[in-house]
All heavy atoms as an XYZ file, in Angstrom:
841
protein
N       4.912     13.094     -4.980
C       4.058     11.934     -4.846
C       3.498     11.910     -3.426
O       4.229     12.034     -2.458
C       4.884     10.662     -5.122
C       4.161      9.378     -4.803
S       5.195      7.894     -4.978
C       5.210      7.744     -6.733
N       2.200     11.747     -3.335
C       1.536     11.642     -2.033
C       0.963     10.242     -1.921
O       0.049      9.875     -2.654
C       0.469     12.711     -1.900
C       1.055     14.105     -1.888
C       0.015     15.155     -1.671
C       0.701     16.511     -1.621
N      -0.232     17.564     -1.286
N       1.520      9.479     -0.984
C       1.248      8.049     -0.896
C       0.302      7.717      0.248
O       0.479      8.179      1.371
C       2.569      7.266     -0.694
C       2.300      5.779     -0.537
C       3.527      7.516     -1.842
N      -0.664      6.869     -0.068
C      -1.482      6.201      0.929
C      -1.033      4.756      0.962
O      -1.044      4.088     -0.076
N      -0.595      4.281      2.109
C      -0.057      2.933      2.245
C      -1.105      2.001      2.837
O      -1.695      2.309      3.880
C       1.180      2.953      3.148
C       1.877      1.625      3.396
C       2.505      1.098      2.106
C       2.940      1.782      4.476
N      -1.326      0.880      2.166
C      -2.228     -0.144      2.680
C      -1.388     -1.365      3.015
O      -0.614     -1.847      2.203
C      -3.326     -0.502      1.653
C      -4.204      0.719      1.409
C      -4.161     -1.692      2.164
C      -5.299      0.511      0.386
N      -1.538     -1.834      4.238
C      -0.752     -2.970      4.716
C      -1.665     -4.097      5.164
O      -2.869     -3.909      5.324
C       0.141     -2.523      5.872
C      -0.665     -1.918      7.010
C       0.166     -1.376      8.094
N       0.938     -2.469      8.634
C       1.749     -2.381      9.649
N       1.905     -1.241     10.255
N       2.409     -3.408     10.100
N      -1.090     -5.258      5.391
C      -1.831     -6.441      5.819
C      -2.177     -6.341      7.307
O      -1.302     -6.084      8.134
C      -0.975     -7.682      5.562
S      -1.645     -9.203      6.254
N      -3.420     -6.551      7.611
C      -3.843     -6.524      9.011
C      -3.174     -7.636      9.827
O      -2.905     -7.462     11.004
C      -5.357     -6.642      9.110
C      -5.867     -6.498     10.528
C      -7.349     -6.273     10.540
C      -7.898     -6.136     11.933
N      -7.355     -5.033     12.692
N      -2.881     -8.766      9.185
C      -2.280     -9.902      9.886
C      -0.853     -9.613     10.365
O      -0.352    -10.308     11.240
C      -2.263    -11.135      8.983
C      -3.639    -11.568      8.519
C      -4.563    -11.947      9.662
O      -4.156    -12.577     10.625
N      -5.817    -11.545      9.558
N      -0.183     -8.633      9.782
C       1.207     -8.358     10.158
C       1.349     -7.156     11.088
O       2.466     -6.822     11.470
C       2.088     -8.126      8.912
O       1.634     -6.958      8.229
C       2.060     -9.318      7.996
N       0.254     -6.541     11.469
C       0.336     -5.342     12.314
C       1.073     -5.573     13.629
O       1.761     -4.677     14.115
C      -1.066     -4.797     12.625
C      -1.693     -4.085     11.474
C      -3.064     -3.532     11.810
O      -3.761     -4.098     12.673
O      -3.434     -2.523     11.212
N       0.940     -6.736     14.206
C       1.581     -7.010     15.494
C       3.086     -7.229     15.375
O       3.817     -7.045     16.338
C       0.956     -8.244     16.160
C      -0.472     -7.988     16.599
O      -0.847     -6.816     16.784
O      -1.218     -8.968     16.743
N       3.544     -7.634     14.189
C       4.961     -7.960     14.036
C       5.739     -6.950     13.208
O       6.969     -6.962     13.241
C       5.122     -9.348     13.373
O       4.469     -9.332     12.104
C       4.547    -10.435     14.253
N       5.069     -6.078     12.467
C       5.768     -5.166     11.563
C       5.239     -3.739     11.713
O       4.077     -3.476     11.411
C       5.603     -5.629     10.129
S       6.377     -4.509      8.942
N       6.087     -2.819     12.153
C       5.665     -1.425     12.282
C       5.825     -0.616     10.992
O       5.752      0.602     11.018
C       6.585     -0.888     13.380
C       7.828     -1.702     13.247
C       7.389     -3.064     12.794
N       6.064     -1.271      9.867
C       6.189     -0.646      8.540
C       7.450      0.195      8.379
O       7.542      0.997      7.462
C       4.941      0.169      8.195
N       8.428      0.002      9.233
C       9.645      0.815      9.148
C      10.380      0.598      7.829
O      10.928      1.555      7.271
C      10.596      0.526     10.322
O      10.802     -0.884     10.424
C      10.036      1.044     11.625
N      10.402     -0.626      7.301
C      11.089     -0.864      6.031
C      10.334     -0.206      4.884
O      10.948      0.337      3.959
C      11.277     -2.372      5.779
O      11.980     -2.931      6.894
C      12.081     -2.621      4.517
N       9.012     -0.200      4.936
C       8.226      0.500      3.918
C       8.602      1.981      3.886
O       8.863      2.549      2.821
C       6.724      0.362      4.207
C       6.266     -1.082      4.268
O       6.411     -1.789      3.254
O       5.765     -1.488      5.329
N       8.646      2.596      5.052
C       8.989      4.018      5.140
C      10.433      4.274      4.710
O      10.728      5.264      4.046
C       8.765      4.555      6.556
C       7.326      4.501      6.986
C       6.985      3.993      8.226
C       6.311      4.948      6.171
C       5.662      3.938      8.641
C       4.981      4.907      6.567
C       4.660      4.401      7.806
N      11.336      3.377      5.076
C      12.739      3.519      4.697
C      12.890      3.480      3.178
O      13.612      4.305      2.605
C      13.572      2.404      5.338
C      15.039      2.443      4.949
C      15.817      1.311      5.580
C      17.271      1.364      5.144
N      18.054      0.276      5.696
N      12.210      2.539      2.523
C      12.316      2.446      1.072
C      11.700      3.669      0.391
O      12.200      4.110     -0.647
C      11.699      1.143      0.571
C      12.679      0.008      0.577
C      13.230     -0.470      1.755
C      13.062     -0.592     -0.597
C      14.154     -1.507      1.764
C      13.975     -1.632     -0.613
C      14.524     -2.094      0.564
N      10.652      4.226      0.953
C      10.098      5.472      0.405
C      11.112      6.603      0.565
O      11.383      7.340     -0.383
C       8.793      5.840      1.126
C       7.618      5.018      0.727
S       6.138      5.635      1.562
C       5.273      4.107      1.831
N      11.636      6.740      1.770
C      12.586      7.821      2.074
C      13.845      7.733      1.209
O      14.323      8.742      0.693
C      12.933      7.779      3.563
C      13.825      8.899      4.048
C      14.069      8.828      5.560
N      14.709      7.596      5.983
C      14.110      6.603      6.652
N      12.848      6.700      7.002
N      14.773      5.506      6.987
N      14.357      6.506      1.044
C      15.594      6.306      0.294
C      15.348      6.036     -1.194
O      16.301      5.840     -1.943
C      16.388      5.158      0.915
C      16.857      5.475      2.322
C      17.599      4.331      2.988
O      17.797      3.266      2.348
O      17.993      4.509      4.159
N      14.084      6.018     -1.585
C      13.684      5.790     -2.982
C      14.310      4.518     -3.542
O      14.954      4.504     -4.573
C      13.981      7.012     -3.833
C      13.174      8.212     -3.377
C      13.385      9.418     -4.234
C      12.503     10.552     -3.710
N      12.700     11.761     -4.463
N      14.059      3.444     -2.807
C      14.511      2.113     -3.204
C      13.296      1.247     -3.526
O      12.158      1.662     -3.321
C      15.304      1.458     -2.064
C      16.628      2.111     -1.763
C      17.320      1.350     -0.641
C      18.689      1.910     -0.336
N      19.332      1.162      0.761
N      13.554      0.026     -3.977
C      12.468     -0.907     -4.259
C      11.515     -0.327     -5.284
O      11.936      0.167     -6.327
N      10.242     -0.365     -4.988
C       9.227      0.135     -5.908
C       9.314      1.648     -6.110
O       8.721      2.176     -7.050
C       7.841     -0.238     -5.401
N      10.050      2.339     -5.263
C      10.155      3.799     -5.344
C      11.416      4.256     -6.063
O      11.665      5.454     -6.176
C      10.065      4.393     -3.936
C       8.783      4.025     -3.258
C       8.723      2.939     -2.400
C       7.617      4.724     -3.514
C       7.534      2.564     -1.800
C       6.423      4.357     -2.923
C       6.380      3.279     -2.062
N      12.204      3.297     -6.547
C      13.413      3.635     -7.295
C      13.017      4.371     -8.576
O      12.078      3.993     -9.267
C      14.176      2.357     -7.642
C      15.530      2.617     -8.241
C      16.340      1.345     -8.398
O      16.113      0.383     -7.635
O      17.180      1.334     -9.294
N      13.716      5.445     -8.848
C      13.436      6.231    -10.045
C      12.424      7.339     -9.836
O      12.213      8.161    -10.733
N      11.792      7.385     -8.679
C      10.855      8.484     -8.378
C      11.689      9.724     -8.082
O      12.514      9.715     -7.175
C       9.956      8.141     -7.164
C       9.176      6.848     -7.404
C       9.044      9.312     -6.808
C       8.137      6.906     -8.482
N      11.499     10.759     -8.847
C      12.294     11.962     -8.662
C      11.643     12.970     -7.730
O      12.321     13.754     -7.089
C      12.607     12.584    -10.017
C      13.498     11.677    -10.857
C      13.912     12.307    -12.161
O      13.822     13.551    -12.284
O      14.335     11.557    -13.051
N      10.334     12.956     -7.662
C       9.630     13.917     -6.823
C       9.722     13.535     -5.348
O      10.050     12.398     -5.005
C       8.170     14.027     -7.261
C       7.416     12.711     -7.157
C       6.119     12.710     -7.933
O       5.200     13.470     -7.559
O       6.031     11.947     -8.906
N       9.427     14.468     -4.500
C       9.399     14.211     -3.055
C       8.257     13.242     -2.757
O       7.197     13.306     -3.375
C       9.176     15.524     -2.302
C       9.157     15.376     -0.805
C       8.923     16.705     -0.098
O       9.239     17.751     -0.666
O       8.400     16.673      1.029
N       8.493     12.346     -1.804
C       7.467     11.381     -1.404
C       6.948     11.760     -0.023
O       7.712     11.859      0.934
C       8.023      9.944     -1.391
C       8.501      9.545     -2.794
C       6.963      8.965     -0.885
C       9.215      8.214     -2.851
N       5.654     11.971      0.047
C       4.986     12.301      1.306
C       3.959     11.221      1.605
O       3.190     10.829      0.724
C       4.272     13.649      1.173
C       3.427     14.029      2.363
C       2.584     15.277      2.115
O       2.867     16.029      1.167
O       1.630     15.488      2.882
N       3.948     10.728      2.834
C       2.954      9.734      3.242
C       1.715     10.475      3.732
O       1.779     11.249      4.686
C       3.504      8.795      4.339
C       2.424      7.810      4.780
C       4.731      8.053      3.829
N       0.608     10.229      3.073
C      -0.663     10.869      3.423
C      -1.380     10.083      4.511
O      -2.028     10.649      5.382
C      -1.558     10.994      2.165
C      -2.952     11.467      2.520
C      -0.914     11.920      1.159
N      -1.248      8.758      4.457
C      -1.919      7.922      5.445
C      -1.448      6.491      5.367
O      -0.890      6.062      4.357
N      -1.689      5.766      6.449
C      -1.353      4.347      6.533
C      -2.550      3.643      7.150
O      -3.067      4.070      8.180
C      -0.107      4.102      7.420
C       0.191      2.613      7.524
C       1.084      4.863      6.902
N      -2.966      2.578      6.500
C      -4.095      1.810      6.986
C      -3.880      0.348      6.665
O      -3.112      0.015      5.757
C      -5.385      2.274      6.287
C      -6.372      2.886      7.225
O      -6.557      2.390      8.318
N      -7.021      3.950      6.791
N      -4.570     -0.516      7.366
C      -4.538     -1.929      7.001
C      -5.646     -2.177      5.979
O      -6.508     -1.332      5.747
C      -4.747     -2.816      8.226
O      -6.109     -2.848      8.586
N      -5.611     -3.358      5.424
C      -6.634     -3.764      4.458
C      -7.985     -3.993      5.140
O      -8.998     -4.114      4.470
C      -6.197     -5.030      3.746
S      -6.003     -6.429      4.879
N      -7.968     -4.104      6.456
C      -9.185     -4.355      7.209
C      -9.378     -5.814      7.571
O     -10.332     -6.171      8.236
N      -8.460     -6.650      7.142
C      -8.563     -8.080      7.414
C      -9.072     -8.837      6.201
O      -9.669     -8.271      5.291
N      -8.823    -10.120      6.206
C      -9.190    -10.967      5.066
C     -10.695    -10.894      4.818
O     -11.469    -10.886      5.776
C      -8.775    -12.401      5.341
S      -6.981    -12.572      5.533
N     -11.030    -10.784      3.563
C     -10.265    -10.783      2.314
C      -9.960     -9.369      1.797
O     -10.193     -9.079      0.624
C     -11.192    -11.527      1.354
C     -12.578    -11.094      1.781
C     -12.484    -10.929      3.294
N      -9.460     -8.506      2.624
C      -9.169     -7.131      2.211
C     -10.430     -6.290      2.135
O     -10.565     -5.379      1.325
N     -11.350     -6.595      3.023
C     -12.708     -6.060      2.930
C     -12.845     -4.553      3.098
O     -13.856     -3.987      2.725
C     -13.602     -6.779      3.934
C     -13.095     -6.737      5.366
C     -13.849     -7.700      6.245
C     -13.136     -7.845      7.563
N     -13.540     -9.033      8.265
N     -11.833     -3.888      3.659
C     -11.931     -2.437      3.841
C     -10.934     -1.665      2.978
O     -10.864     -0.449      3.051
C     -11.718     -2.088      5.314
C     -12.821     -2.627      6.206
C     -12.633     -2.200      7.636
C     -13.753     -2.785      8.496
N     -13.587     -2.421      9.904
N     -10.175     -2.357      2.154
C      -9.128     -1.707      1.356
C      -9.698     -0.661      0.407
O      -9.123      0.422      0.266
C      -8.329     -2.748      0.584
N     -10.798     -0.945     -0.237
C     -11.381     -0.001     -1.195
C     -11.795      1.285     -0.490
O     -11.407      2.378     -0.895
C     -12.574     -0.629     -1.951
C     -13.354      0.428     -2.723
C     -12.082     -1.722     -2.887
N     -12.574      1.161      0.568
C     -13.021      2.355      1.295
C     -11.834      3.147      1.834
O     -11.792      4.369      1.747
C     -13.958      1.949      2.440
C     -14.295      3.104      3.345
C     -15.175      4.088      2.927
C     -13.700      3.222      4.587
C     -15.469      5.170      3.756
C     -13.984      4.300      5.412
C     -14.871      5.275      4.999
N     -10.851      2.459      2.382
C      -9.694      3.143      2.967
C      -8.851      3.815      1.888
O      -8.343      4.914      2.096
C      -8.889      2.164      3.814
C      -9.677      1.809      5.068
C      -9.030      0.761      5.906
N      -9.800      0.610      7.152
C      -9.498     -0.222      8.106
N      -8.421     -0.992      8.009
N     -10.245     -0.300      9.179
N      -8.695      3.180      0.733
C      -7.966      3.812     -0.377
C      -8.718      5.057     -0.854
O      -8.110      6.108     -1.079
C      -7.786      2.824     -1.527
N     -10.019      4.956     -0.996
C     -10.824      6.104     -1.413
C     -10.668      7.268     -0.434
O     -10.552      8.425     -0.844
C     -12.303      5.719     -1.520
C     -12.613      4.806     -2.664
C     -14.044      4.280     -2.608
O     -14.680      4.242     -1.549
N     -14.543      3.837     -3.745
N     -10.654      6.954      0.838
C     -10.517      8.000      1.860
C      -9.142      8.655      1.801
O      -9.017      9.874      1.946
C     -10.794      7.435      3.251
C     -10.811      8.471      4.347
C     -11.877      9.548      4.173
O     -12.901      9.319      3.480
O     -11.690     10.650      4.743
N      -8.085      7.861      1.584
C      -6.748      8.455      1.484
C      -6.639      9.323      0.229
O      -6.010     10.382      0.265
C      -5.675      7.359      1.533
C      -5.515      6.784      2.946
S      -4.110      5.691      3.157
C      -4.739      4.178      2.468
N      -7.282      8.915     -0.858
C      -7.309      9.750     -2.070
C      -8.070     11.037     -1.773
O      -7.637     12.128     -2.153
C      -7.925      8.969     -3.259
C      -8.254      9.903     -4.415
C      -6.978      7.858     -3.701
N      -9.184     10.922     -1.081
C      -9.963     12.116     -0.715
C      -9.121     13.090      0.111
O      -9.265     14.298      0.008
C     -11.217     11.704      0.067
C     -12.212     12.845      0.280
C     -13.431     12.401      1.039
N     -13.202     12.256      2.459
C     -13.044     13.265      3.325
N     -13.067     14.499      2.903
N     -12.853     13.032      4.603
N      -8.186     12.538      0.872
C      -7.328     13.361      1.728
C      -6.009     13.734      1.054
O      -5.093     14.221      1.701
C      -7.062     12.639      3.048
C      -8.330     12.501      3.877
C      -8.091     11.697      5.125
N      -9.318     11.499      5.850
C      -9.485     11.799      7.134
N      -8.504     12.317      7.837
N     -10.637     11.572      7.711
N      -5.906     13.490     -0.242
C      -4.775     14.005     -0.994
C      -3.832     13.003     -1.623
O      -2.919     13.391     -2.352
N      -4.005     11.714     -1.383
C      -3.100     10.726     -1.982
C      -3.289     10.691     -3.496
O      -4.419     10.676     -3.981
C      -3.348      9.338     -1.396
N      -2.172     10.689     -4.211
C      -2.223     10.486     -5.664
C      -1.671      9.111     -6.024
O      -1.613      8.732     -7.189
C      -1.483     11.587     -6.417
C      -0.014     11.710     -6.040
O       0.588     10.738     -5.551
O       0.536     12.809     -6.227
N      -1.247      8.370     -4.999
C      -0.682      7.032     -5.171
C      -1.159      6.154     -4.020
O      -1.139      6.588     -2.869
C       0.869      7.097     -5.140
O       1.315      7.997     -6.157
C       1.483      5.736     -5.325
N      -1.569      4.947     -4.353
C      -1.868      3.944     -3.332
C      -0.807      2.861     -3.456
O      -0.646      2.263     -4.525
C      -3.279      3.331     -3.495
C      -4.364      4.403     -3.353
C      -3.490      2.191     -2.493
C      -4.442      5.075     -1.982
N      -0.064      2.644     -2.381
C       0.974      1.615     -2.357
C       0.530      0.489     -1.439
O       0.103      0.734     -0.307
C       2.291      2.203     -1.865
N       0.629     -0.721     -1.944
C       0.369     -1.899     -1.131
C       1.698     -2.343     -0.535
O       2.670     -2.561     -1.257
C      -0.250     -3.017     -1.965
C      -1.667     -2.722     -2.377
C      -1.941     -2.087     -3.570
C      -2.718     -3.053     -1.539
C      -3.247     -1.784     -3.937
C      -4.030     -2.758     -1.892
C      -4.294     -2.123     -3.096
N       1.760     -2.451      0.765
C       2.988     -2.872      1.443
C       3.364     -4.279      0.998
O       2.510     -5.076      0.598
C       2.795     -2.822      2.956
N       4.633     -4.579      1.088
C       5.132     -5.881      0.638
C       4.538     -7.054      1.404
O       4.532     -8.181      0.902
C       6.656     -5.908      0.729
O       7.192     -5.039     -0.247
N       4.017     -6.814      2.588
C       3.381     -7.896      3.337
C       2.189     -8.464      2.572
O       1.878     -9.643      2.711
C       2.961     -7.420      4.728
S       1.996     -5.905      4.741
N       1.563     -7.668      1.739
C       0.406     -8.148      0.980
C       0.851     -8.995     -0.209
O       0.441    -10.133     -0.350
C      -0.491     -6.976      0.541
C      -1.145     -6.347      1.784
C      -1.546     -7.434     -0.467
C      -1.984     -5.126      1.522
N       1.703     -8.449     -1.059
C       2.053     -9.172     -2.286
C       3.181    -10.180     -2.113
O       3.215    -11.202     -2.793
C       2.423     -8.188     -3.390
O       3.546     -7.424     -3.003
N       4.106     -9.894     -1.191
C       5.264    -10.773     -1.022
C       5.225    -11.595      0.266
O       6.013    -12.512      0.450
C       6.549     -9.951     -1.049
C       6.805     -9.308     -2.400
C       8.127     -8.588     -2.393
C       8.453     -8.032     -3.765
N       9.798     -7.462     -3.790
N       4.358    -11.227      1.182
C       4.226    -11.989      2.419
C       5.257    -11.685      3.482
O       5.352    -12.400      4.474
N       6.036    -10.632      3.295
C       7.030    -10.281      4.316
C       6.336     -9.573      5.471
O       5.423     -8.793      5.227
C       8.120     -9.361      3.729
O       7.482     -8.250      3.099
C       8.979    -10.068      2.722
N       6.644     -9.820      6.698
C       7.682    -10.692      7.227
C       7.206    -12.099      7.591
O       8.001    -12.909      8.041
C       8.110     -9.953      8.493
C       6.841     -9.347      9.007
C       6.075     -8.966      7.757
N       5.937    -12.396      7.403
C       5.422    -13.688      7.886
C       5.583    -14.822      6.881
O       5.314    -15.969      7.199
C       3.944    -13.573      8.342
C       3.036    -13.164      7.182
C       3.812    -12.627      9.523
C       1.542    -13.154      7.505
N       5.998    -14.506      5.658
C       6.246    -15.537      4.668
C       4.999    -16.094      4.004
O       5.033    -17.173      3.422
N       3.902    -15.355      4.078
C       2.657    -15.831      3.495
C       1.993    -14.680      2.750
O       1.352    -13.828      3.363
C       1.732    -16.363      4.592
C       0.467    -16.986      4.064
C       0.488    -18.256      3.507
C      -0.726    -16.307      4.125
C      -0.671    -18.837      3.010
C      -1.895    -16.874      3.652
C      -1.869    -18.138      3.086
N       2.153    -14.632      1.423
C       1.498    -13.564      0.658
C      -0.026    -13.668      0.756
O      -0.570    -14.764      0.921
C       1.954    -13.801     -0.773
C       2.982    -14.853     -0.735
C       2.919    -15.530      0.589
N      -0.670    -12.568      0.630
C      -2.128    -12.515      0.697
C      -2.744    -13.240     -0.496
O      -2.451    -12.907     -1.646
C      -2.592    -11.061      0.707
S      -4.383    -10.870      0.622
N      -3.623    -14.208     -0.251
C      -4.266    -14.901     -1.372
C      -5.290    -14.013     -2.088
O      -5.739    -14.356     -3.182
C      -4.943    -16.103     -0.710
C      -5.120    -15.726      0.712
C      -3.998    -14.784      1.039
N      -5.618    -12.871     -1.499
C      -6.588    -11.951     -2.085
C      -5.926    -10.716     -2.697
O      -6.606     -9.775     -3.087
C      -7.593    -11.502     -1.010
C      -8.244    -12.650     -0.294
C      -7.848    -12.991      0.993
C      -9.224    -13.406     -0.901
C      -8.428    -14.052      1.658
C      -9.815    -14.473     -0.255
C      -9.416    -14.803      1.033
N      -4.596    -10.702     -2.779
C      -3.853     -9.507     -3.194
C      -4.313     -8.973     -4.548
O      -4.602     -7.783     -4.685
C      -2.350     -9.785     -3.215
N      -4.380     -9.806     -5.550
C      -4.748     -9.335     -6.886
C      -6.181     -8.812     -6.913
O      -6.447     -7.736     -7.461
C      -4.575    -10.444     -7.925
C      -4.897     -9.956     -9.340
C      -4.700    -11.022    -10.373
C      -5.032    -10.619    -11.786
N      -5.725     -9.415    -12.060
N      -7.085     -9.547     -6.317
C      -8.487     -9.114     -6.296
C      -8.633     -7.786     -5.546
O      -9.351     -6.890     -5.983
C      -9.343    -10.202     -5.654
C     -10.817     -9.911     -5.689
C     -11.628    -11.086     -5.163
C     -13.106    -10.800     -5.289
N     -13.925    -11.916     -4.836
N      -7.919     -7.647     -4.421
C      -7.965     -6.414     -3.641
C      -7.375     -5.256     -4.438
O      -7.954     -4.174     -4.499
C      -7.205     -6.610     -2.323
C      -7.199     -5.401     -1.435
S      -6.390     -5.618      0.189
C      -5.331     -7.014      0.011
N      -6.222     -5.478     -5.040
C      -5.554     -4.450     -5.835
C      -6.450     -4.004     -6.996
O      -6.603     -2.812     -7.253
C      -4.227     -4.989     -6.341
C      -3.318     -3.985     -6.954
C      -1.964     -4.584     -7.317
N      -2.054     -5.802     -8.112
C      -1.738     -7.021     -7.692
N      -1.277     -7.224     -6.481
N      -1.863     -8.068     -8.498
N      -7.048     -4.950     -7.698
C      -7.930     -4.627     -8.813
C      -9.154     -3.839     -8.346
O      -9.579     -2.881     -9.001
C      -8.381     -5.898     -9.541
C      -7.261     -6.577    -10.312
O      -6.179     -5.968    -10.486
O      -7.468     -7.744    -10.722
N      -9.713     -4.227     -7.218
C     -10.889     -3.519     -6.682
C     -10.525     -2.087     -6.301
O     -11.287     -1.154     -6.579
C     -11.456     -4.272     -5.474
N      -9.352     -1.907     -5.691
C      -8.908     -0.553     -5.337
C      -8.694      0.263     -6.604
O      -9.160      1.398     -6.711
C      -7.634     -0.588     -4.463
C      -6.989      0.784     -4.373
C      -7.963     -1.119     -3.081
N      -8.007     -0.308     -7.584
C      -7.761      0.405     -8.837
C      -9.070      0.819     -9.499
O      -9.223      1.962     -9.943
C      -6.928     -0.463     -9.791
C      -6.719      0.172    -11.117
N      -7.437     -0.185    -12.227
C      -5.880      1.170    -11.503
C      -7.055      0.567    -13.238
N      -6.114      1.389    -12.837
N     -10.013     -0.096     -9.565
C     -11.308      0.212    -10.181
C     -12.051      1.308     -9.435
O     -12.773      2.095    -10.038
C     -12.173     -1.046    -10.270
C     -11.641     -2.037    -11.283
O     -10.905     -1.687    -12.193
N     -11.988     -3.303    -11.104
N     -11.865      1.372     -8.118
C     -12.599      2.366     -7.331
C     -11.959      3.750     -7.361
O     -12.666      4.746     -7.290
C     -12.764      1.902     -5.885
O     -11.549      2.035     -5.176
N     -10.637      3.823     -7.466
C      -9.976      5.142     -7.437
C      -9.688      5.680     -8.825
O      -9.409      6.865     -8.986
C      -8.688      5.136     -6.578
C      -9.016      4.806     -5.137
C      -7.632      4.208     -7.143
N      -9.707      4.839     -9.829
C      -9.547      5.283    -11.205
C      -8.105      5.284    -11.680
O      -7.158      5.136    -10.906
N      -7.965      5.480    -12.977
C      -6.660      5.417    -13.635
C      -5.733      6.564    -13.277
O      -4.521      6.455    -13.457
C      -6.833      5.362    -15.154
C      -7.452      4.061    -15.627
O      -7.293      3.036    -14.941
O      -8.100      4.077    -16.700
N      -6.272      7.663    -12.795
C      -5.423      8.811    -12.472
C      -4.635      8.618    -11.172
O      -3.683      9.340    -10.889
C      -6.229     10.121    -12.405
C      -7.284     10.169    -11.329
C      -8.609      9.488    -11.684
O      -8.778      8.995    -12.809
O      -9.484      9.462    -10.799
N      -5.002      7.638    -10.384
C      -4.288      7.320     -9.147
C      -3.308      6.186     -9.422
O      -3.695      5.127     -9.915
C      -5.258      6.926     -8.006
C      -6.273      8.044     -7.743
C      -4.510      6.543     -6.736
C      -5.681      9.372     -7.329
N      -2.046      6.418     -9.126
C      -1.016      5.395     -9.330
C      -1.153      4.302     -8.287
O      -1.372      4.574     -7.115
C       0.356      6.059     -9.201
C       1.508      5.130     -9.510
C       2.860      5.762     -9.292
N       2.915      7.146     -9.721
C       4.027      7.868     -9.807
N       5.195      7.332     -9.484
N       4.007      9.111    -10.187
N      -1.025      3.063     -8.727
C      -1.054      1.907     -7.838
C       0.340      1.288     -7.823
O       0.889      0.971     -8.878
C      -2.084      0.854     -8.287
C      -3.494      1.440     -8.384
C      -2.047     -0.370     -7.374
C      -4.126      1.844     -7.062
N       0.897      1.106     -6.633
C       2.184      0.433     -6.466
C       1.900     -0.884     -5.763
O       1.291     -0.898     -4.694
C       3.165      1.317     -5.676
C       3.476      2.581     -6.470
C       4.435      0.537     -5.343
C       4.388      3.562     -5.777
N       2.355     -1.980     -6.355
C       1.991     -3.315     -5.890
C       2.778     -3.822     -4.698
O       2.383     -4.785     -4.050
C       2.094     -4.312     -7.038
C       1.126     -3.989     -8.146
C       1.125     -5.024     -9.258
O       1.596     -6.152     -9.030
O       0.648     -4.703    -10.351
N       3.932     -3.236     -4.413
C       4.758     -3.652     -3.285
C       5.655     -2.469     -2.923
O       5.742     -1.491     -3.669
C       5.603     -4.884     -3.633
C       6.674     -4.585     -4.658
C       7.964     -4.267     -4.256
C       6.393     -4.591     -6.014
C       8.950     -3.954     -5.183
C       7.365     -4.287     -6.949
C       8.625     -3.969     -6.540
O       9.603     -3.664     -7.451
N       6.314     -2.543     -1.796
C       7.199     -1.462     -1.388
C       8.662     -1.868     -1.425
O       9.503     -1.144     -1.918
C       6.842     -0.975      0.036
O       6.774     -2.100      0.903
C       5.530     -0.226      0.044
N       8.977     -3.042     -0.911
C      10.386     -3.479     -0.858
C      10.537     -4.942     -1.176
O       9.597     -5.657     -1.323
C      10.990     -3.180      0.519
C      10.265     -3.803      1.661
N      10.517     -5.082      2.098
C       9.264     -3.333      2.454
C       9.731     -5.363      3.127
N       8.953     -4.330      3.358
C-alpha cells in the first residue's frame, strides 16, 4: 500500500503527525488488517478551510504513486484540537470523485 496522507492545515502547528505514522507502522486503527507493506508517498495539508487544495494534492500524490489516500484523524475526528472538520465529508467525496474508484480512501488514521 502506498499512502498519501492529507491532514488538517489548522493542526499543523500542534501535531507533527507522529501518531498517524505510528498507526501506519504498527498497522493499528484504520490500518488494522492490512497485510501488505505500508509506504508513505507524501504528506500534505488540505490547504485550509474548506479543504480547497485537497483534490489537487490528492491527485498529485496519486500521480506520484499513491494507491491510497488517507485522511488524518484531525479531519474526521478533530484530534488533537477537538474540532472535526465541518467540510470533511464534502472534501472526502470530492477527492474520491477526482481520483476514482481504483484509489482506496481511508477516512481516518487513529
